[in-house]
C-alpha positions in Angstrom: -35.5 -85.8 -89.2 -37.7 -84.0 -91.8 -40.9 -84.0 -89.7 -40.1 -80.9 -87.5 -39.3 -78.6 -90.5 -42.5 -79.7 -92.3 -44.6 -79.1 -89.2 -43.0 -75.7 -88.6 -43.5 -74.7 -92.2 -47.2 -75.6 -92.1 -48.0 -73.7 -88.9 -48.9 -70.3 -90.5 -51.0 -71.9 -93.3 -53.0 -73.9 -90.8 -53.5 -70.9 -88.5 -54.7 -68.5 -91.2 -56.0 -70.8 -94.0 -54.0 -68.7 -96.4 -51.5 -69.9 -99.0 -48.0 -68.9 -98.1 -46.4 -66.6 -100.7 -43.4 -68.3 -102.4 -41.4 -65.1 -102.0 -41.7 -65.5 -98.2 -41.3 -69.2 -98.0 -38.7 -70.4 -100.5 -37.8 -73.1 -98.0 -38.6 -74.2 -94.5 -35.3 -72.7 -93.5 -36.7 -69.2 -94.3 -39.8 -69.7 -92.0 -39.6 -67.1 -89.1 -40.2 -69.6 -86.3 -37.3 -71.8 -87.4 -35.0 -68.8 -87.8 -36.1 -67.6 -84.3 -35.0 -70.9 -82.7 -31.8 -70.9 -84.7 -30.9 -67.4 -83.5 -31.9 -68.2 -79.9 -29.6 -71.3 -80.0 -26.8 -69.0 -81.1 -27.4 -66.6 -78.3 -27.7 -69.5 -75.8 -24.2 -70.7 -76.9 -22.9 -67.4 -75.4 -25.3 -66.9 -72.6 -25.0 -70.3 -71.0 -21.1 -70.3 -70.7 -21.3 -66.8 -69.5 -23.9 -67.7 -66.8 -21.7 -70.6 -65.6 -18.6 -68.4 -65.4 -20.5 -65.8 -63.3 -21.8 -68.5 -61.0 -18.3 -69.9 -60.7 -16.7 -66.5 -59.7 -19.5 -65.8 -57.2 -19.2 -69.2 -55.6 -15.4 -68.8 -55.3 -15.9 -65.4 -53.7 -13.6 -64.0 -56.3 -14.2 -60.4 -55.2 -12.3 -61.2 -51.9 -9.8 -63.8 -53.2 -9.1 -62.7 -56.8 -5.7 -61.6 -57.9 -3.9 -60.8 -61.2 -4.2 -58.7 -64.3 -7.7 -60.0 -65.0 -9.1 -59.0 -61.6 -10.4 -55.5 -62.6 -12.1 -56.9 -65.7 -13.8 -59.7 -63.9 -14.8 -57.4 -61.0 -16.4 -54.9 -63.5 -18.2 -57.6 -65.5 -19.4 -59.8 -62.6 -19.6 -57.7 -59.5 -19.4 -54.0 -60.4 -19.3 -51.5 -57.5 -22.9 -52.3 -56.4 -23.4 -48.7 -55.4 -26.8 -47.4 -56.4 -27.9 -43.9 -56.8 -31.2 -42.4 -55.7 -33.8 -43.4 -58.3 -34.7 -40.5 -60.5 -38.3 -39.3 -60.6 -38.9 -40.5 -64.1 -36.9 -43.7 -64.0 -35.0 -44.1 -67.1 -35.3 -40.4 -68.1 -32.2 -38.3 -67.5 -32.6 -35.1 -65.4 -33.8 -32.3 -67.5 -31.3 -29.4 -67.8 -32.7 -26.2 -66.4 -32.8 -23.6 -69.1 -30.2 -21.0 -68.7 -30.8 -17.3 -69.5 -31.2 -17.4 -73.2 -33.4 -15.7 -75.7 -36.7 -17.1 -76.8 -35.4 -17.3 -80.3 -32.6 -19.6 -79.2 -35.0 -21.9 -77.4 -37.3 -22.0 -80.4 -34.3 -22.8 -82.6 -33.3 -25.7 -80.3 -36.8 -27.1 -80.3 -37.0 -26.9 -84.1 -33.6 -28.6 -84.3 -34.7 -31.4 -82.0 -38.0 -31.9 -83.8 -36.4 -31.8 -87.3 -33.6 -34.3 -86.2 -36.1 -36.7 -84.7 -38.5 -36.6 -87.6 -35.7 -36.8 -90.2 -34.0 -39.7 -88.4 -37.0 -41.9 -87.7 -39.1 -41.1 -90.8 -36.1 -42.0 -93.0 -35.5 -45.1 -90.8 -39.2 -46.2 -91.3 -39.2 -45.8 -95.0 -35.9 -47.6 -95.4 -37.0 -50.4 -93.1 -40.0 -51.1 -95.2 -38.0 -50.8 -98.4 -35.3 -53.3 -97.3 -37.7 -55.9 -95.9 -40.5 -55.9 -98.5 -38.9 -55.0 -101.9 -36.5 -56.9 -104.1 -33.0 -55.8 -105.2 -31.4 -56.3 -108.6 -34.7 -56.6 -110.5 -34.5 -56.3 -114.3 -36.9 -57.0 -117.2 -35.8 -60.6 -117.3 -34.9 -61.2 -113.6 -37.3 -60.7 -110.6 -34.4 -59.9 -108.3 -34.0 -61.2 -104.8 -35.1 -60.1 -101.3 -32.9 -59.7 -98.3 -34.1 -62.2 -95.7 -31.7 -62.1 -92.7 -33.2 -59.6 -90.2 -30.5 -60.5 -87.7 -27.9 -59.0 -89.9 -29.7 -55.7 -90.0 -30.0 -55.7 -86.2 -26.2 -56.4 -86.1 -25.5 -53.4 -88.4 -27.7 -51.1 -86.3 -26.1 -52.2 -83.1 -22.4 -52.0 -84.2 -22.9 -48.4 -85.3 -24.8 -47.5 -82.2 -22.0 -49.0 -80.1 -19.4 -47.0 -82.0 -21.3 -43.7 -81.7 -22.0 -44.3 -77.9 -18.4 -45.3 -77.3 -17.0 -42.2 -79.0 -19.5 -40.0 -77.1 -18.5 -41.5 -73.8 -14.8 -41.2 -74.7 -15.1 -37.5 -75.7 -17.4 -36.3 -72.9 -17.3 -36.6 -69.1 -19.5 -39.4 -67.8 -20.5 -40.5 -64.3 -18.7 -43.5 -62.9 -21.4 -46.2 -63.1 -21.3 -49.2 -60.8 -23.6 -51.8 -62.4 -22.1 -55.2 -63.1 -21.6 -55.4 -66.9 -23.5 -58.7 -67.2 -26.7 -57.0 -66.2 -26.7 -55.1 -69.5 -27.0 -58.5 -71.3 -30.6 -59.0 -70.2 -31.8 -55.7 -71.8 -29.5 -56.4 -74.8 -31.0 -59.9 -75.4 -34.6 -58.6 -75.2 -33.7 -55.6 -77.4 -32.2 -57.8 -80.1 -35.2 -60.1 -80.1 -37.7 -57.2 -80.2 -35.8 -55.6 -83.1 -35.6 -58.9 -85.0 -39.4 -59.4 -84.5 -39.9 -55.8 -85.8 -38.0 -56.4 -89.0 -39.4 -59.9 -89.6 -43.0 -58.7 -89.0 -42.8 -56.5 -92.1 -42.7 -59.7 -94.3 -46.3 -60.4 -93.2 -48.0 -57.1 -92.3 -48.0 -53.5 -93.5 -45.9 -50.8 -92.0 -49.0 -48.7 -90.8 -50.2 -51.8 -88.9 -46.8 -52.1 -87.3 -46.7 -48.4 -86.3 -50.1 -48.7 -84.6 -49.1 -51.9 -82.8 -46.1 -49.9 -81.4 -48.4 -47.2 -80.2 -50.4 -49.9 -78.3 -47.4 -51.2 -76.5 -48.3 -49.0 -73.5 -50.6 -51.8 -72.4 -48.0 -54.6 -72.1 -45.6 -52.0 -70.7 -48.1 -51.4 -67.8 -48.5 -55.1 -67.3 -44.8 -55.7 -67.3 -44.3 -52.8 -64.9 -46.7 -54.4 -62.5 -44.9 -57.7 -62.7 -41.3 -56.5 -62.8 -41.3 -53.3 -60.9 -44.5 -53.6 -58.8 -45.7 -50.2 -60.2 -49.2 -48.8 -59.8 -51.1 -46.6 -62.3 -53.7 -43.9 -62.4 -57.3 -44.4 -63.8 -56.5 -42.2 -66.8 -53.7 -44.5 -67.8 -56.0 -47.5 -67.9 -58.6 -45.4 -69.8 -56.2 -44.2 -72.5 -54.7 -47.8 -72.8 -58.2 -49.1 -73.4 -58.8 -46.4 -76.1 -55.6 -47.3 -77.8 -56.6 -51.0 -77.9 -60.0 -50.1 -79.3 -58.4 -47.9 -82.0 -55.9 -50.5 -83.0 -58.6 -53.2 -83.2 -60.7 -50.9 -85.5 -57.7 -50.5 -87.8 -56.9 -54.2 -87.8 -60.5 -55.4 -88.3 -61.0 -53.0 -91.2 -58.4 -54.9 -93.3 -60.4 -57.1 -95.5 -58.9 -60.3 -97.0 -59.5 -59.2 -100.6 -57.2 -56.2 -100.3 -53.6 -56.1 -101.6 -51.3 -58.6 -100.0 -49.2 -55.8 -98.3 -52.2 -54.7 -96.2 -53.3 -58.2 -95.1 -52.5 -58.9 -91.5 -51.5 -62.5 -91.2 -51.3 -64.7 -88.2 -47.5 -64.8 -88.4 -47.4 -61.0 -88.4 -49.6 -60.7 -85.4 -47.4 -63.2 -83.5 -44.2 -61.4 -84.4 -45.8 -58.0 -83.4 -46.8 -59.6 -80.0 -43.2 -60.8 -79.6 -41.8 -57.3 -80.4 -44.1 -55.7 -77.9 -43.4 -58.2 -75.1 -39.6 -58.1 -75.6 -39.6 -54.3 -75.9 -41.7 -53.9 -72.7 -39.2 -56.0 -70.8 -36.3 -54.0 -72.2 -37.7 -50.7 -71.0 -38.6 -52.0 -67.6 -35.2 -53.7 -67.1 -33.4 -50.5 -68.2 -35.5 -48.5 -65.8 -34.2 -50.8 -63.0 -30.6 -50.4 -64.2 -30.9 -46.7 -64.0 -30.9 -47.0 -60.2 -27.2 -47.3 -60.7 -25.4 -44.0 -61.4 -25.1 -43.9 -65.2 -26.0 -41.7 -68.1 -28.3 -42.7 -71.0 -25.4 -42.8 -73.4 -23.6 -45.2 -71.0 -26.7 -47.4 -71.0 -26.7 -47.2 -74.8 -23.0 -48.3 -74.9 -23.4 -51.1 -72.4 -26.5 -52.6 -74.0 -24.9 -52.4 -77.5 -21.7 -54.1 -76.4 -23.6 -57.3 -75.7 -25.9 -56.8 -78.7 -22.9 -56.8 -81.0 -21.4 -59.9 -79.2 -24.7 -61.9 -79.4 -25.5 -61.0 -83.0 -22.0 -61.5 -84.5 -21.6 -64.8 -82.6 -25.0 -66.1 -83.9 -24.3 -64.9 -87.4 -20.8 -66.6 -87.5 -22.2 -69.8 -86.1 -24.9 -69.9 -88.8 -22.5 -68.8 -91.6 -25.0 -66.0 -92.3 -22.5 -63.2 -91.9 -20.6 -64.0 -95.1 -23.8 -64.6 -96.9 -25.1 -61.2 -96.0 -21.8 -59.6 -97.0 -22.0 -61.3 -100.4 -25.6 -59.9 -100.8 -24.2 -56.4 -100.0 -21.5 -57.0 -102.6 -24.1 -58.0 -105.2 -26.4 -55.1 -104.5 -24.8 -51.7 -103.8 -28.2 -50.2 -103.4 -28.9 -52.5 -100.4 -25.5 -51.5 -98.9 -26.4 -47.9 -99.1 -29.9 -48.5 -97.6 -28.5 -50.7 -94.7 -25.8 -48.2 -93.8 -28.2 -45.3 -93.9 -30.7 -47.3 -91.8 -28.0 -47.8 -89.1 -27.0 -44.1 -89.2 -30.6 -43.0 -88.8 -31.1 -45.4 -85.8 -27.9 -44.2 -84.0 -28.5 -40.5 -84.7 -32.1 -40.9 -83.6 -31.0 -42.3 -80.2 -28.8 -39.3 -79.6 -31.6 -36.9 -80.6 -33.8 -38.7 -78.1 -31.3 -38.0 -75.2 -30.7 -34.4 -76.2 -34.4 -33.6 -76.6 -35.4 -35.1 -73.2 -32.5 -33.3 -71.6 -33.4 -29.9 -73.0 -37.2 -29.9 -73.1 -38.4 -32.8 -70.9 -40.3 -36.0 -71.6 -43.7 -34.4 -72.5 -42.3 -32.4 -75.4 -40.4 -35.5 -76.6 -43.5 -37.7 -76.5 -45.5 -35.1 -78.5 -42.8 -35.0 -81.2 -42.6 -38.8 -81.4 -46.4 -39.2 -81.5 -46.5 -36.8 -84.5 -43.7 -38.8 -86.0 -45.8 -42.0 -85.9 -48.7 -40.3 -87.6 -46.4 -38.9 -90.3 -44.8 -42.3 -90.7 -48.2 -43.9 -91.5 -49.0 -41.1 -94.0 -45.6 -41.3 -95.7 -45.8 -45.1 -96.0 -49.2 -44.9 -97.6 -48.0 -42.3 -100.1 -44.8 -44.1 -101.0 -45.8 -47.8 -100.9 -49.5 -47.5 -101.8 -51.1 -48.8 -98.6 -54.8 -48.2 -98.4 -56.7 -47.2 -95.2 -60.5 -47.6 -95.0 -62.8 -45.1 -93.2 -63.1 -47.4 -90.2 -59.3 -47.8 -90.2 -58.8 -44.1 -90.4 -61.1 -43.6 -87.4 -59.1 -46.2 -85.5 -55.9 -44.3 -86.3 -57.6 -41.1 -85.0 -58.7 -42.8 -81.8 -55.2 -44.1 -81.2 -53.5 -40.8 -81.6 -56.1 -38.9 -79.6 -55.5 -41.3 -76.7 -51.8 -40.8 -77.0 -52.1 -37.0 -76.8 -54.5 -37.4 -73.8 -51.8 -39.4 -72.1 -49.3 -36.6 -72.7 -51.7 -34.0 -71.4 -52.7 -36.0 -68.3 -49.1 -36.9 -67.5 -48.0 -33.2 -67.6 -50.9 -32.3 -65.3 -49.9 -35.1 -62.9 -46.3 -33.9 -63.0 -47.3 -30.4 -62.0 -49.5 -31.7 -59.2 -46.8 -33.9 -57.9 -44.5 -30.9 -57.4 -47.0 -29.5 -55.0 -47.3 -32.6 -52.9 -46.0 -32.4 -49.3 -42.6 -33.9 -48.6 -42.7 -37.6 -48.1 -45.6 -38.2 -50.5 -44.6 -39.6 -53.9 -46.7 -39.5 -57.0 -48.0 -42.7 -58.6 -45.6 -44.4 -61.0 -46.2 -43.6 -64.7 -45.6 -45.3 -68.0 
């Protein structure tokens, strides 16, 4: 019975030839691959019965024969209204509000407000994310302290607050009546949970700047997933900028020498977790894009996805007994409690700023702000946590962000050109 844990625990050492740090591998139960399968088993204990129930109601033709007080709930969860709206030009992006007659100063103030809100939310989120996952709590002169290890609990805290914020927003504002079957949100929810878990877990093995650059390179798998899931086609400049991004990221990763500080060494486990994050996140965006063919607002999407995210994570945590253990950790370390709560607040507020910015100024302005945020996040992480970047690594970073700005410029030119196309001709799908 002990063979499987021993094999799992030895995988990263065999793959990299490096000694596993005791702080990361106190026991085989802390190894990320084991935790991944345990979490997946917890999600499966909810997904499998749900799938069987959906198939049961569909086979019974419950939509035609169903009765009783549960009928509206089952209809909404399993069948929905199945009425789709016309797909928006930019997929998951909400329609941009046409600016009303207002002064230039007012528009500038709105833009500064959006930029400041996005930068403050996500820069704080990035700093706290690295602090929570890579540093100890309760350290004294005689005690080294302890690290928080359960990434799934952090995902749960982020999702429960996002669910609350989205629910209140939907309750207080008028929203369109969406017709998607509720169970369809679960696909995006599950991939979103797994991508977030991989993102947190990867920080145990790689530096935060490496993670930021890897996120920037996710346009490549997003394009691949778009071809597979949505049958999209892309322009030549999209392939060119994707290639430049991959070159820049490779320059940065290869510039990390083995003799550098541990926090800057990219390990095999970190690369695998980053790949998992990118793959799951790419699926999430493409599935949400497909869901937006139903009439719904972005906040309704946020609410629907987070409903299932809370269900999956709390169910898995309770089955593992990890929920109480994490609560006890919070009770022992009030600093961690403050960090975890602020992390969740920044995540939820950041999502609202995303929706507002895109609605007011469009996707191009939003992309520029978030690209600058990634550059600032790398700089801030290096200043606070002492990461070092070589000359070659710095050139790689410059190549990546140059390619990202080229994408923004080319996309805005394509959007202007598409408006001049004759009726009936549609522009090429864009990432």
